[in-house]
Residue, then its C-alpha position, 0 to 999 in steps of 0.5 A: m679432696i685427695d684425702d677424701l678419695n683416699k678415705e673412700n679407697n681405704n673403705n672400699r678395700h676388700m679384706v682377704y681372710a685365710a682359712t683357719p687350720t680348724k676349717i681346713e681340718l674340717i674340710d679334710v675330715s669331710l673329704a675323707e668321709e666322702l671318699s670313704s662313703v664313695c669307696l664303700k659304694l664302689d665296693r657294694m656295686r662291685l659285689d652286686k656286679e659279681e653276684t649279678e654275673k654269677i646269677l646270669r652264668e647260672r641262668d645261661l647254663a640252665m638255658e643251655a641245658g634246656m636247649k640241649e634237652l629240646v634238641e634231643r626231644v626234637e631228634i627223638q620226635k623225628m625218629l618216631e615220625i620216620e618209624v611211624n611212616r615206615l610202618f604205614 
């Protein structure tokens, strides 16, 4: 009876396998490829960010110039209205 139990215990043992060097190398290569693609994506995102910031700065300058022109036109309009009122 004890021998039967020992046989069952021996049959139920789980085999533990160590990763073979080939599998480890494949994992390393896969991780290296993934890291490389992440680095490329980060570089693209950085370049996109820089380009976007450049475009936004240019638009900001254009808006500032437009606002300055509008303020000048308002001042001219005010002076012309004062002149017209003075003439009549």
